[in-house]
N, C-alpha and C positions, 0 to 999 in steps of 0.2 A: 760286609765288613770285611772280607778278606782282601777286597780288592783294596779298599778305603787304607790298608795297613802294608798292601805291598808296595800304594803308591805313596805314602808318607815316607818308608822306609828310603824307598828308592832318592827320592829326593833329597832325604835327609844326607843321605850316602855322599851324593854330588855334592850339595851346601858344604858339607863336613870333609871334604877331598883335601890330600896333600895342601893345595895353593893355599886355603885358608888355616892350616897348622903353621906353615910358614910366615903366612901373613900376621897371624899372632904376634909370633914369637920376635919377627922381624921389627915389626913397630914397637914393640917394647926396648929390643936393642937400641933401634933407630933412637927413639927418645930420652934412653936413658943415657947415650952419648950427647946426644944436641944440649939435652938441659945439663949436663955435666954433673948426673947420678944426682938429682935435687930430690929423689926421694928417700935419699940416704944422707945425703947432706945436713935437709933442712928438718930433720925429725922433731928437733925442738919444738920449731915454729910449729909444727900438726900439732903436739901437744896442746900449745899454749893457745891457740886458734881457737881449739875445739869450746872453751869456756871461757875465752874473753870474748868481749862486745866492746867495739872500740864508741865511744864519748859522738862520732858523729853516727853512729847503728842508731842510738835511742829512739823509741820510739815512732821507728821505719815499720813499713811491711813486712810481706813475706812471713817465712816461719826462721827460725834462728838457725846459728851455725850448727850448735848442737842438736837443735831437732833434722837439720838435715844431715847431719851426722848418724845420729839416731835412725833415722828413716833410712836412708841407704846400707848403714853395718844390718836394717833387718829384713831390710829386700837381699842382700848381698848375703845373710846368713839365714840360709832353708834348708832345704830337702839335699842343697848341693854341699853340703857339708858335712852330711851324714851319707845320707843315700847315694850321693856325687861318688863321697869317698870308696864306699861298698863297691858302686859299679866301676870305678878306676881302676879296684883294686881285682876283680872278678875276670876285667876283659886284658888290663895291662898289668898286672903282677902289682908286687912290692915298689918295681922303679916305678912305677906313672906318680905316683906319690912325691917323689923328687921333682916328677917335671912339674906337679901343680905347685907346689915351693919356689920352684925357679920359676914358671910365668907369673907368679905371684911378686917376685921382688923385681922382675921388670916391669911386667905389666901394672906396677904402681905408677912409673912413669907415664904409661899410656893413660891410664887414669887421670894423671895429672892435667896431661894434655885434652882430654877430649872434658872435662868441668872446667878446666878454666877457659875455652873456647865458649861452653853453655853460659857461663857467668858473663863472658864479654857481649856476649851477641845476643842476651836473652831482652822479652819482651815485659812491659809492665801491661795488666791489663785488669782495672781496678785496681787492688790493694795487693795483688798477687802476679807471680814474677813466672815468667814460663820458657822454656828453652831446650836445648839440645839439638843434637846433630841435624834436624830439621830446620831448625833456625841458623844456625852457624854455617850451613852449607849452604840455605837461600843466599844469606847476606854476603857468607864472607868470599864465595868462589867470582871468578871474574867470567866464565863463562854463565849467562842468565840461562841461558838453555841448559846446560847441563845440569846447573845448582837445582834448577826447576825439576828435572827428572830425578836426581839423585837424592833430593830432599823427600821428594814424596813416594820414592821407594823405601826410603827408612822410617816415614811415617807408617806407610802399611808395613811395614816388615814391624814397626814397635806394636802397632793393633794386633798384627796376627801371632808376634810373638807372647809378651807379657798378657795381652790382651786375651789372647783366643787358644794358644798353643799351652801354654806355660802351666797356666792356674790348675789345670788337672792333675798333673803331676805327685804337688802339695796335696791335694787332698786323696789324693791314692795312698802316700807316707801317711799320712793322720788316720786313714779308713783302715790300711793293713795293722798299725801299732795298737788302735784302740781295740781293735779285734783281737788279737794277740793278748793285751793286758788285761780288758774289760769282759771280750764276745761281745762289744758292739757291735750291733747291725749295720755295716755299711751306709745302707740308704741314710739310715738316723744320723748319721755322722755329717752325710751329705747334706741334708735337709738344715742340722743346725749351722754347719760352716757357711752355707747361703744367707742362712738369714743375719749370724754375726758379720759377716763381710757387706752386707746391703744395709746396715745401719752405719756404717763406719765411713762407707763410700759416698754416701747421701752425703755426707760434713765437708766433704773436700779437703785438699791439703791440708788445710792449720788443723783439722780434727784429726788428720793422718800423722802428722807430726807431734801433736799434744799426745798421741797412745802409744805410740814409736819411742816416743822420749820416754816415756815408763817404762816400757815391755825390754825393748833389745839391752840394756844394758843385765837387766836382772835375769835374762833367762841365757846371755852368752857368761855371767859369772856362776850362777849356778851348773851348768854344763860343765863348765872348765873346772871346778872343782869337783863333781863326779870324776870326774878322768884323771884327775892329781891323783885320788884316792885308788881307783882301779890300777892305776901306774906303779903305786906304790905298792899293792898288795902284790904287783907280777915285776915287782923292780928287776928281780935276776934276768928277766926276757928282753928288757929295755934294752943292752947292748949290743943284742942278738939281733932284733927289729930293726934297729938303726941301721947297722951294717947292712942286711938285705936290702935295706930301701934304698943304700947308695951304689951299690954292688950292681943290684940290678938294674941300675938306671943306665950304668954303661953297659952293658950284655958281660959282665965280671961276672954274675952268679952263671954257672954253668944251668942250674935248675930251669931260670927263666931269659935263659939268652937268647932262644927261639923266638922270643916276642916282644925284642927291643923296638920294632916298630910301633908296637901298640902300647907299649909302655908309652913312651914318645906321644903317640897320636892320642889317646886318652889322656894322660896328665894334661896335655893341652886345652882338649876339650873340656873335661871334667874341671879346670883350673878357671878357664875362661866361665863355663856355667857359673860356676861358686862364685868366685868374687865379683864377675863382671866387667873386668878390665878390659876396655878396649871396645864391648857389646854397646854400649851408649846411653844405657839404661842409668846409669848410675849419675849421669850428667845429667840426665831432665830433673832428678831431682835434685842438684846440687846447685842450677839454676831457679829453682823454687826459694834459697835462703837467701836472704836480707844481707848484704856483703858490700864491703867498701873497696875490697881492690879483688878481681877476678881470680889469681894467684891464691888469696887464702882460701878460697872453696877446694880450690887446686890440691892444696895439700893435706887438707883435712879430708878430702875425699882419698887422696892415697893410703893416708892412716886406716882408714874402711876395709883398704884391700887388705893389708897387712893381718887387722885384726880376722879378717872372715878367715884367709886359708893359711896365715903362718899360724895363727893361734886357736883357731875354732875346729878349721881340717884336722890340725896336727890333733888336735885332741880325739878326734872322730878315729884318727888313723891308731892313736896309741888302745884306745877304746877295744879297737876291732883285733888288731894283730899281737898285743901283749897276750892276750887270751887264746890267740890261734882261730880264732871264731871268724875264718873266711874260707872261699875258695877261688880258685885259678882257673880259669882254660887256657887253651891253646887257639891258633885262628881256626882247627878244625874240630873248634868246640869240647874237647877230649882234655879231661881234668888233670893239671899239673899238681894241684892243690886239690885236696877235699876231705874239708875239715867239719862242714855243717851241712844238714839237710834244708834250712832255711833258705828263701827265695835273695836273692841279694839286694840289697837296699838298706833301707833303715831297722828292719827286722836284725840286722848282722848285728848289730851295736845294741839293740834291745838285748838279744839273747846273751851277749856278752856280758851286759849288766845285770841281768838276771841270775845269770850263775853266780858273777862276782859281790852282787850285794842283795841278793834274793830277791822274792817276788817285788816288791815295793820299789825296787829300783826299775824295774821294766815299767810299771804304771808312773812313777814321775818321768818316766822317757817320754811316755806318748802325749803327758802332759806338756813337756817340754816341747816338743814336735809339734805341739797343737800351736803353741805358742810362736817356734819358729815361722811355722807354716803363715800365722796371723798376719806376723809383721812382713814377710815378705809377698801374702795375698796385696796390702797393701800400698806396699813399693808400687808392685806390677800395676796397680790397679792408676796408679798418678801417674805413669811414666804410657800405658794405654791412653789416657785421656785427654791427658796432654797434646798427645798425636792425634785424634781424633780432632781435636775442636781446630788443630792445626789441617787437617784433610778439611770439613768442616767450614773453615774460616770464621773459629768462634759460636757460630751458629749453636746452640741451646740442644737443638735436633739430635745432633752427633754425642753429645755427653748423655743423652736419654738410652742414643741406642747403642753406646760405650758399656753403659753402666749394665744394659740387658745382656748384651753379649758374653761381657765378664760373669755375670751370675752361670748364667748357663753352663760357661767356660768350667766354673768352680766345681759345679756339678758334675761335670762329666768322667772327674778321679774316681766316681764310685760306679762306674758301668764300662769303663772301658780298660783292655788289658794293660798289665805293668808294662810290656815291650812297647805297646802302641805308645802309653804314653811318654815313655822315654822318648820316642822317637820325635814326638810331636815338638816336646821340652827342648831337643838340640835345636831343630830345626828354627825355630821362632830364634833363640840366640844366634845362629849362625846366619840367618840374613841379615841380623839387626848388624852385626860384626863387619859384615862388608863394605856395607854403604859408609858404616860410621870410621873404621878405620882408615878406610882411603879420603875421605873428607879433611879428617886429623892428621893426616902425612901432606894433602895439597896444603895446608894451613897449619906449618909447623912454624914457619916464621913469624906467624902471629903469638904463636905459643912462648917460642924462643925471647923475644920484646917484651911480652906484656912479665913475665917472670923477672926479666934485667931489671923492668922499670921496680916491680916491686923491690929485689932486692938494693937498687939504687937508692928506694926512699928508705930503708929499713935501717942502710949503712948512715944514713943522714939524719938517726936518730927520731925520725917522724913515722907516722902511724900512713900507711900506703893506702895513696886515695888513687881513683882511677879515672881517666878521662877517655875515652873512645875516641876521639874526634884525633888524639894524636896517635893513634894509630889506624885511621885510615877507617873505623868503624863508626858509621850511622846510628843513632839513637831516635829513632823517631818516634819512640813510645815514650821517651822521656825517665828511662830506669834508670839513667846516671845521671841525671842533674844537678841531685844534691850533690853526689862527691865529687862531679865536673866542677863543678862551680865554686868548691870547697879549697880545693886544688888550684883553681887560678886564683881566690883569692888567697892562699899561704904563698903561691909563686909571686904575688904580686908584693906581698909585705917582705919577701924575703929578696927582692928585687931580679929576680929571675927572668 
């Protein structure tokens, strides 16, 4: 086991070295500039598109725009929002939170790019849609040999990441909080979780969409209400907390000036782990949605990034920091802040809630974490299954194999230690991000053209429809046949 831990840690340190941190930040800035800040300019469209369904989309297959949004929110909102915030604070100090916010604001542009590409290049298999970096790289890159290698690397990374390395962390946090709140043995938690997840994953993406549609909004609202109550109880500490976060982000706070590099690195790392912007996982779910124009899903998924980090991660930050229930260490492992004896992770938030609201609050959080984890795992599974289908060329053997691997990975959360489980999860995120971001950057002109097409049609007062042929995209599966036909008919009637 020690050898395994050393290997995972060494590979993770290599994958998450400075180049990937800069790549994540650089891609967000690049797409923000190239798309003229679409993640800010088109916020009204984001909210409108979540619930709207155009006449052209009625009665179609796939999952709805809201189900796709709920599924990605459920996937994004998980342990990264609670335990991830605590980890960023522990290793990077309060300044790491600022960099999590920043990566969300600029990362929303990366999310728009990857989800728009995933929609534009998606395939239709029966009544379901599949897509993601594995497909937009395969279809979009001019060099077919490079495309084949990159697409396979991403597919393998997605199977290793969401499908194998990342699920255990989610269960580890459930086991920790349930043991603290109810004294439930970890093995019991693991078995119950495996059974519950097995029931859902055998139902496919449509069942995942229906379950996420119910759970994701409820769990977010309850958690945010708890945070607001705790902030209200400690309102005098709020100005100081905010000042500490901002000053620490730029080494202006003498206490945390020595770990400014860690603040940036851990803020970006935990930001990407939490909101998945640029990682490629959200794009896989976005491709499954019924949509009349790719930019619509791009905008919807940009909003999910904001909700994940700006709203939910901030809620966790305030729960932990206004109560002072956190520690910070320097590069040598020495304490800069030492306020709690609990292990960094979800237990910090649970302790803060117990102290503020009483024991019932900690028990409620344990249940909330179970919901966070459940929806995250549903998103993880769909991402992994889609890529396993790509590797196995749609053969059912790949699906059955993925289900077995995933359930074993889920159970690993109660038998592997916390440090190892975090390294495994980070490694999964990093492997996907490398391939996905490079693919997005190569195809940035497609993203720019698709957004321009959406805005042109919107300005003309019509519901944007998409014809992939106009962008040199081959649609061999017929995923866009209906909308391309409607667009051609509309243009013919208008004399264009």
